[in-house]
C-alpha positions as semicolon CSV with decimal commas, in nm:
position;residue;x (nm);y (nm);z (nm)
1;M;-6,310;6,633;2,431
2;R;-6,188;6,478;2,100
3;S;-5,951;6,604;1,839
4;D;-6,030;6,622;1,468
5;A;-5,677;6,499;1,401
6;T;-5,663;6,173;1,202
7;T;-5,304;6,050;1,230
8;P;-5,212;5,842;1,536
9;A;-4,904;6,052;1,610
10;T;-5,104;6,375;1,609
11;Q;-5,378;6,216;1,819
12;D;-5,121;6,105;2,077
13;F;-4,975;6,455;2,088
14;V;-5,317;6,616;2,133
15;R;-5,402;6,362;2,403
16;Q;-5,080;6,437;2,592
17;L;-5,142;6,809;2,557
18;A;-5,499;6,776;2,688
19;D;-5,386;6,557;2,978
20;Q;-5,124;6,816;3,071
21;A;-5,383;7,095;3,055
22;F;-5,624;6,897;3,274
23;A;-5,352;6,807;3,525
24;R;-5,235;7,165;3,560
25;S;-5,586;7,308;3,579
26;A;-5,706;7,057;3,837
27;G;-5,378;7,041;4,028
28;A;-5,419;6,664;4,022
29;P;-5,269;6,380;3,818
30;L;-5,471;6,119;3,633
31;I;-5,451;5,796;3,836
32;A;-5,558;5,462;3,687
33;G;-5,664;5,132;3,842
34;N;-5,974;5,244;4,033
35;S;-6,328;5,119;4,066
36;V;-6,620;5,361;4,092
37;Q;-6,976;5,283;4,192
38;L;-7,229;5,560;4,135
39;L;-7,472;5,609;4,423
40;Y;-7,797;5,799;4,383
41;D;-7,991;5,983;4,651
42;S;-8,006;5,891;5,017
43;S;-8,149;5,551;4,928
44;D;-7,811;5,444;4,785
45;N;-7,564;5,661;4,972
46;F;-7,681;5,636;5,333
47;P;-7,695;5,253;5,354
48;A;-7,353;5,230;5,185
49;W;-7,205;5,474;5,439
50;K;-7,351;5,288;5,734
51;Q;-7,245;4,948;5,609
52;A;-6,887;5,062;5,547
53;I;-6,852;5,235;5,885
54;A;-7,005;4,940;6,071
55;A;-6,754;4,706;5,902
56;A;-6,449;4,932;5,962
57;E;-6,149;4,750;6,106
58;D;-5,880;5,016;6,089
59;S;-6,003;5,375;6,066
60;V;-6,285;5,610;5,978
61;F;-6,212;5,965;5,864
62;I;-6,505;6,200;5,794
63;E;-6,494;6,554;5,656
64;M;-6,849;6,689;5,638
65;Y;-7,015;7,027;5,588
66;I;-7,331;6,935;5,780
67;V;-7,377;6,677;6,054
68;A;-7,734;6,731;6,167
69;N;-7,889;6,653;6,502
70;D;-8,166;6,441;6,354
71;R;-8,247;6,073;6,316
72;F;-7,976;5,996;6,059
73;G;-7,721;6,221;6,226
74;R;-7,772;6,045;6,559
75;E;-7,751;5,707;6,386
76;I;-7,411;5,792;6,238
77;R;-7,299;5,939;6,571
78;Q;-7,375;5,612;6,747
79;L;-7,188;5,412;6,482
80;L;-6,881;5,630;6,526
81;M;-6,898;5,600;6,905
82;D;-6,922;5,220;6,878
83;K;-6,620;5,208;6,647
84;A;-6,413;5,433;6,875
85;A;-6,502;5,215;7,173
86;A;-6,377;4,913;6,976
87;G;-6,037;5,076;6,930
88;I;-6,087;5,198;6,574
89;K;-5,928;5,531;6,482
90;V;-6,220;5,773;6,424
91;C;-6,175;6,138;6,323
92;L;-6,462;6,375;6,246
93;L;-6,404;6,718;6,095
94;Y;-6,721;6,926;6,061
95;D;-6,774;7,279;5,937
96;W;-6,866;7,513;6,222
97;L;-7,108;7,725;6,020
98;G;-7,278;7,422;5,865
99;C;-7,315;7,267;6,211
100;W;-7,353;7,570;6,435
101;R;-7,678;7,454;6,589
102;P;-7,565;7,100;6,671
103;S;-7,232;7,240;6,791
104;L;-7,386;7,492;7,029
105;G;-7,637;7,229;7,140
106;G;-7,366;6,986;7,250
107;F;-7,434;6,728;6,979
108;F;-7,063;6,644;6,942
109;R;-6,974;6,611;7,310
110;P;-7,076;6,242;7,338
111;L;-6,846;6,165;7,043
112;A;-6,546;6,322;7,215
113;S;-6,631;6,140;7,537
114;A;-6,638;5,809;7,351
115;G;-6,290;5,862;7,206
116;V;-6,375;6,009;6,868
117;E;-6,139;6,291;6,767
118;V;-6,362;6,583;6,674
119;R;-6,264;6,919;6,525
120;A;-6,460;7,215;6,393
121;Y;-6,342;7,391;6,077
122;N;-6,308;7,770;6,094
123;P;-6,511;7,859;6,405
124;P;-6,561;8,235;6,463
125;T;-6,270;8,404;6,637
126;L;-6,177;8,761;6,722
127;T;-5,885;8,742;6,479
128;G;-6,070;8,561;6,204
129;G;-6,223;8,865;6,035
130;L;-6,367;8,791;5,692
131;T;-6,208;8,442;5,682
132;L;-6,537;8,326;5,832
133;L;-6,676;8,337;5,476
134;G;-6,453;8,045;5,370
135;R;-6,616;7,716;5,465
136;N;-6,536;7,345;5,445
137;H;-6,805;7,232;5,205
138;R;-6,665;6,882;5,147
139;K;-6,860;6,559;5,184
140;L;-6,594;6,293;5,230
141;I;-6,581;5,961;5,419
142;V;-6,271;5,740;5,409
143;V;-6,299;5,394;5,565
144;D;-5,999;5,169;5,641
145;R;-5,793;5,376;5,397
146;Q;-5,938;5,154;5,124
147;T;-6,276;5,305;5,039
148;A;-6,378;5,668;4,991
149;F;-6,728;5,809;4,959
150;I;-6,750;6,147;4,782
151;S;-7,081;6,316;4,708
152;G;-7,308;6,615;4,743
153;L;-7,492;6,460;5,039
154;C;-7,443;6,558;5,403
155;I;-7,516;6,360;5,718
156;S;-7,871;6,481;5,753
157;S;-8,223;6,337;5,727
158;S;-8,316;6,632;5,504
159;W;-8,199;6,424;5,206
160;E;-8,457;6,156;5,292
161;G;-8,752;6,392;5,252
162;Q;-9,070;6,350;5,456
163;P;-9,262;6,052;5,320
164;D;-9,541;6,092;5,576
165;A;-9,602;6,447;5,449
166;G;-9,572;6,349;5,084
167;I;-9,236;6,528;5,040
168;A;-9,001;6,332;4,814
169;P;-8,633;6,279;4,899
170;W;-8,378;6,520;4,763
171;R;-8,215;6,425;4,435
172;D;-7,836;6,391;4,478
173;T;-7,541;6,192;4,347
174;G;-7,235;6,038;4,509
175;L;-6,989;5,760;4,449
176;A;-6,793;5,487;4,624
177;L;-6,427;5,491;4,522
178;R;-6,175;5,210;4,562
179;G;-5,819;5,187;4,436
180;P;-5,503;5,399;4,435
181;L;-5,698;5,727;4,421
182;V;-5,819;5,669;4,778
183;A;-5,471;5,772;4,897
184;E;-5,533;6,117;4,744
185;A;-5,866;6,140;4,925
186;L;-5,699;6,062;5,258
187;A;-5,429;6,319;5,184
188;A;-5,700;6,577;5,126
189;F;-5,856;6,493;5,463
190;T;-5,524;6,514;5,647
191;D;-5,458;6,857;5,496
192;S;-5,792;6,986;5,625
193;W;-5,737;6,814;5,961
194;A;-5,397;6,985;6,001
195;S;-5,551;7,323;5,922
196;C;-5,755;7,292;6,244
197;G;-5,494;7,160;6,485
198;P;-5,203;6,918;6,517
199;P;-5,153;6,704;6,206
200;L;-5,258;6,343;6,181
201;D;-4,986;6,096;6,273
202;A;-4,770;6,027;5,970
203;H;-4,824;5,652;5,976
204;W;-5,184;5,697;5,866
205;L;-5,046;5,827;5,536
206;D;-4,786;5,555;5,506
207;F;-4,864;5,368;5,187
208;S;-4,528;5,191;5,164
209;T;-4,740;4,910;5,029
210;P;-4,945;5,096;4,768
211;I;-5,318;5,050;4,752
212;P;-5,367;4,775;4,493
213;E;-5,549;4,844;4,170
214;C;-5,904;4,714;4,178
215;G;-6,047;4,839;3,852
216;T;-5,975;5,000;3,517
217;I;-6,103;5,353;3,577
218;A;-5,870;5,653;3,549
219;A;-5,971;5,958;3,752
220;R;-5,845;6,271;3,927
221;L;-5,915;6,371;4,286
222;I;-5,957;6,751;4,292
223;A;-5,926;6,881;4,648
224;T;-5,995;7,254;4,620
225;T;-5,876;7,483;4,897
226;P;-5,945;7,857;4,933
227;S;-5,799;8,063;4,645
228;T;-5,661;7,765;4,448
229;A;-5,956;7,760;4,204
230;H;-5,863;7,411;4,081
231;M;-6,222;7,312;4,001
232;M;-6,303;7,649;3,846
233;R;-6,014;7,615;3,601
234;L;-6,113;7,258;3,518
235;D;-6,479;7,353;3,466
236;M;-6,371;7,630;3,230
237;L;-6,145;7,390;3,042
238;I;-6,418;7,131;2,999
239;A;-6,660;7,396;2,873
240;S;-6,400;7,488;2,613
241;F;-6,293;7,137;2,514
242;A;-6,640;6,972;2,493
243;R;-6,714;6,885;2,134
244;R;-7,056;6,719;2,138
245;T;-7,237;6,732;2,473
246;L;-7,198;6,912;2,805
247;W;-7,469;6,828;3,056
248;L;-7,457;7,004;3,394
249;T;-7,654;6,953;3,713
250;D;-7,605;7,214;3,984
251;A;-7,784;7,300;4,306
252;Y;-7,678;7,665;4,348
253;F;-7,592;7,792;4,002
254;M;-7,442;8,143;4,003
255;G;-7,178;8,119;3,732
256;T;-6,931;8,398;3,671
257;S;-6,949;8,601;3,352
258;T;-6,644;8,418;3,223
259;Y;-6,803;8,077;3,280
260;L;-7,133;8,188;3,129
261;S;-6,940;8,309;2,825
262;A;-6,774;7,968;2,792
263;L;-7,112;7,791;2,803
264;K;-7,262;8,028;2,546
265;Q;-6,967;7,993;2,310
266;A;-6,989;7,615;2,333
267;A;-7,362;7,620;2,251
268;R;-7,305;7,854;1,955
269;D;-7,043;7,610;1,830
270;G;-7,302;7,333;1,818
271;V;-7,232;7,164;2,152
272;D;-7,546;7,029;2,318
273;V;-7,521;7,228;2,645
274;R;-7,789;7,156;2,906
275;L;-7,822;7,290;3,259
276;L;-8,045;7,129;3,524
277;V;-8,112;7,337;3,837
278;P;-8,372;7,337;4,116
279;R;-8,707;7,505;4,073
280;S;-8,754;7,532;4,449
281;S;-8,436;7,557;4,653
282;D;-8,359;7,532;5,023
283;I;-8,183;7,869;4,974
284;R;-8,450;8,062;4,783
285;W;-8,257;8,376;4,694
286;I;-7,996;8,172;4,506
287;A;-8,264;8,021;4,284
288;T;-8,391;8,374;4,214
289;V;-8,044;8,494;4,117
290;S;-7,992;8,186;3,899
291;R;-8,302;8,273;3,696
292;T;-8,156;8,613;3,605
293;M;-7,891;8,426;3,407
294;Y;-8,132;8,224;3,196
295;R;-8,198;8,467;2,912
296;P;-7,843;8,507;2,771
297;L;-7,787;8,132;2,804
298;L;-8,113;8,049;2,626
299;E;-8,049;8,297;2,346
300;S;-7,714;8,129;2,284
301;G;-7,870;7,785;2,256
302;V;-7,810;7,651;2,605
303;R;-8,109;7,446;2,724
304;V;-8,215;7,508;3,083
305;F;-8,431;7,276;3,292
306;E;-8,581;7,314;3,640
307;W;-8,631;7,011;3,863
308;N;-8,994;6,946;3,949
309;G;-8,926;6,786;4,286
310;P;-8,860;6,957;4,620
311;M;-8,481;6,989;4,570
312;I;-8,206;6,865;4,340
313;H;-7,877;6,897;4,525
314;A;-7,641;6,711;4,288
315;K;-7,324;6,868;4,151
316;T;-7,237;6,672;3,841
317;A;-7,113;6,723;3,486
318;V;-7,078;6,486;3,193
319;A;-6,913;6,573;2,861
320;D;-6,900;6,389;2,530
321;G;-7,004;6,059;2,686
322;R;-6,652;5,999;2,822
323;W;-6,575;6,252;3,099
324;A;-6,771;6,296;3,422
325;R;-6,741;6,497;3,744
326;I;-6,907;6,423;4,078
327;G;-6,851;6,596;4,410
328;S;-6,932;6,892;4,630
329;T;-6,843;7,188;4,408
330;N;-7,125;7,414;4,293
331;L;-7,093;7,638;3,991
332;N;-7,046;7,960;4,188
333;I;-6,770;8,179;4,330
334;S;-6,810;8,051;4,684
335;S;-6,732;7,692;4,584
336;W;-6,469;7,784;4,327
337;L;-6,264;8,034;4,532
338;A;-6,362;8,045;4,901
339;N;-6,441;7,692;5,017
340;R;-6,271;7,360;5,067
341;E;-6,435;7,129;4,814
342;I;-6,369;6,779;4,685
343;D;-6,460;6,626;4,350
344;V;-6,368;6,330;4,133
345;A;-6,315;6,384;3,761
346;I;-6,354;6,050;3,583
347;E;-6,225;5,967;3,234
348;D;-6,419;5,651;3,158
349;E;-6,690;5,597;2,900
350;T;-6,886;5,344;3,104
351;V;-6,920;5,571;3,408
352;A;-6,980;5,880;3,197
353;Q;-7,251;5,712;2,995
354;E;-7,424;5,586;3,309
355;L;-7,423;5,939;3,451
356;A;-7,546;6,075;3,117
357;A;-7,830;5,823;3,116
358;R;-7,927;5,934;3,466
359;F;-7,921;6,296;3,351
360;L;-8,168;6,217;3,073
361;Q;-8,382;6,032;3,327
362;D;-8,378;6,340;3,552
363;L;-8,493;6,555;3,262
364;Q;-8,810;6,346;3,248
365;Q;-8,893;6,488;3,592
366;S;-8,803;6,845;3,500
367;T;-8,956;7,135;3,314
368;E;-8,770;7,312;3,036
369;V;-8,735;7,689;3,033
370;V;-8,779;7,854;2,691
371;L;-8,795;8,206;2,555
372;S;-9,149;8,321;2,481
373;G;-9,325;8,631;2,350
374;H;-9,194;8,935;2,168
375;K;-8,983;9,027;2,472
376;R;-8,822;8,685;2,463
377;T;-8,896;8,623;2,829
378;P;-8,782;8,294;2,985
379;V;-9,091;8,089;3,075
380;L;-9,153;7,732;3,188
381;T;-9,300;7,477;2,955
382;Q;-9,329;7,103;2,932
383;P;-9,006;6,935;2,816
384;R;-8,987;6,910;2,441
385;Q;-9,026;6,559;2,307
386;R;-8,697;6,487;2,136
387;Q;-8,527;6,160;2,070
388;P;-8,243;6,127;2,321
389;P;-7,907;6,155;2,149
390;S;-7,669;5,863;2,153
391;L;-7,435;5,867;2,446
392;L;-7,149;5,730;2,241
393;L;-6,885;5,943;2,076
394;P;-6,923;6,007;1,703
395;A;-6,793;5,728;1,487
396;A;-6,467;5,753;1,300
397;S;-6,652;5,838;0,980
398;H;-6,791;6,143;1,156
399;A;-6,438;6,243;1,250
400;A;-6,336;6,217;0,887
401;R;-6,622;6,444;0,784
402;S;-6,545;6,707;1,050
403;S;-6,413;7,018;0,887
404;A;-6,116;7,228;0,986
405;S;-6,355;7,511;1,070
406;A;-6,486;7,308;1,366
407;A;-6,137;7,292;1,513
408;A;-6,093;7,661;1,447
409;R;-6,419;7,740;1,627
410;Q;-6,311;7,530;1,924
411;A;-5,978;7,709;1,933
412;A;-6,164;8,039;1,928
413;R;-6,377;7,922;2,224
414;I;-6,068;7,829;2,421
415;G;-5,905;8,160;2,329
416;D;-6,217;8,350;2,432
417;A;-6,220;8,177;2,770
418;L;-5,849;8,237;2,831
419;G;-5,879;8,596;2,711
420;A;-6,168;8,662;2,946
421;V;-5,958;8,527;3,233
422;V;-5,674;8,763;3,144
423;R;-5,887;9,070;3,072
424;G;-6,157;9,004;3,330
425;T;-6,420;9,136;3,090
426;R;-6,679;9,012;2,847
427;S;-6,910;9,163;2,588
428;I;-7,260;9,258;2,699
429;D;-7,555;9,094;2,523
430;T;-7,844;9,315;2,412
431;S;-8,079;9,082;2,597
432;E;-7,926;9,207;2,921
433;A;-8,059;9,561;2,876
434;A;-8,352;9,509;3,110
435;A;-8,132;9,355;3,378
436;F;-7,887;9,643;3,354
437;L;-8,172;9,897;3,373
438;T;-8,303;9,726;3,685
439;I;-7,961;9,728;3,848
440;G;-7,905;10,091;3,754
441;L;-8,240;10,201;3,896
442;A;-8,175;10,003;4,212
443;L;-7,840;10,179;4,258
444;L;-8,002;10,518;4,201
445;A;-8,271;10,438;4,458
446;L;-8,002;10,329;4,701
447;A;-7,819;10,658;4,644
448;V;-8,136;10,852;4,728
449;L;-8,185;10,651;5,048
450;V;-7,826;10,715;5,151
451;V;-7,871;11,088;5,103
452;L;-8,195;11,093;5,302
453;F;-8,088;10,839;5,568
454;P;-7,707;10,834;5,598
455;W;-7,719;10,599;5,896
456;L;-7,834;10,316;5,665
457;V;-7,480;10,306;5,532
458;A;-7,286;10,452;5,823
459;G;-7,413;10,194;6,076
460;P;-7,327;9,874;5,886
461;L;-7,007;10,027;5,751
462;A;-6,892;10,129;6,100
463;F;-6,968;9,782;6,232
464;L;-6,778;9,618;5,945
465;L;-6,478;9,847;5,994
466;L;-6,489;9,794;6,370
467;V;-6,487;9,414;6,338
468;S;-6,227;9,408;6,060
469;G;-6,001;9,667;6,224
470;G;-6,024;9,495;6,561
471;A;-5,941;9,157;6,405
472;I;-5,637;9,302;6,227
473;V;-5,511;9,475;6,544
474;L;-5,549;9,156;6,745
475;K;-5,371;8,963;6,472
476;A;-5,085;9,216;6,477
477;L;-5,055;9,195;6,856
478;G;-5,042;8,818;6,831
479;L;-4,762;8,837;6,574
480;Y;-4,569;9,083;6,798
481;R;-4,609;8,843;7,089
482;R;-4,484;8,549;6,886
483;R;-4,186;8,753;6,764
484;N;-4,093;8,851;7,121
485;E;-4,128;8,489;7,233
486;K;-3,891;8,378;6,956
487;K;-3,641;8,647;7,058
488;Q;-3,656;8,535;7,419
489;Q;-3,612;8,170;7,317
490;L;-3,314;8,262;7,099
491;A;-3,157;8,464;7,380
492;A;-3,207;8,179;7,624
493;T;-3,048;7,937;7,377
494;K;-2,745;8,163;7,334
495;N;-2,706;8,195;7,710
496;N;-2,712;7,818;7,750
497;L;-2,440;7,784;7,486
498;K;-2,200;8,035;7,652
499;P;-1,895;7,867;7,806
500;P;-1,882;7,885;8,185
501;A;-1,672;8,165;8,332
502;P;-1,322;8,051;8,450
503;P;-1,285;8,007;8,826
504;A;-1,145;8,308;9,012
505;G;-0,775;8,302;9,115
């Protein structure tokens, strides 16, 4: 995140170049004048949400992956109903898949009856086909168009744990945002809202009087939509630009080969790369898949930790003690390419160092994974006792001592990442031999099963083709119908414009 250049002119040029790269990768400008308050776990986030909603005087806009029918979900529902009854504009956009049980159980009907505008994102339809895989995974609350809450937490009591049963709350991170960047958060909500029905009235986005600055923090609001890959490109860029530290916390880590390569190259270049993931996950198979990626990371010098508690659900990153990311995006293809996600990338040393300090605190409640034995198998051990590194950037004297080879290695890392994006390939580590053998044997076993029991493939394949083909045909018929309607409207318009026939005689 810092250049080895020593002259002010060169430093300014590098800074401008980096800012341009970040802006283009994230699809978002750097906006100054904001205040950010970090909120940890349900103990910080939930009371802040409730207090802000209860005090709303203008509007409440919520875009949420899960709104559960439990104690906290019902508490928020009642707050929204009270606000709507008081004449406050209240809009709730929930993801259908994330809320399918409450939706089918009628949980949202009282909200609509009370005047809350409620919409479901991407419900199943006959013409939807495989678009059902793309979800709205955002966790966003905008109150009075002045305050935005962005986090990894949903409206669900699951984050509070079960104290009576001795189950600790889930570990998660969010933030309260105030300042000009809130306008970008509201724009992100309105885009999602319009994707599910008529757009929000334009006056709600009228900031003819700009939101006043209320702090000194510069940040970007990254609102990822399907196929834009804004956060994926930014994550790749940060992995390539980090010079000293890159500390990642992720709930459902399934990084692509290109991203794994970027992390490994950074670690080989001397960057302190650490990854904190759950040991026990609410989606168990993802934790299992994540563990298959440990060995090549560990052999490259990446340090991997597993959370000792019931679940760590945070999605955060902090690099070089001056850049931080908080939001809903996980390090996997689903978040990067298929879902609607929302994150804040913060360029502020105070916030980044606070998040870094919390990361080190979390490591005290985690177990490090190391390579052990002649087979170099990843195993759990107690965290190594090491003096925590300083969170500050290296001093100027360190910059003077940095050699040109360090810059060359960083350039090679960036080139490797960009080259992998272009080629779509990466080299295979020898440590992956066992994994490849397992995959190969599994494919051979599957081939034998297909030969002996063809219906194992024919049945699911026929169902998939039937659903996909039917959805495409229905979509085509709908397009034909719309085209015919347009033709009829055009013909009717032309007929209305024809001059009246002259009177006879």
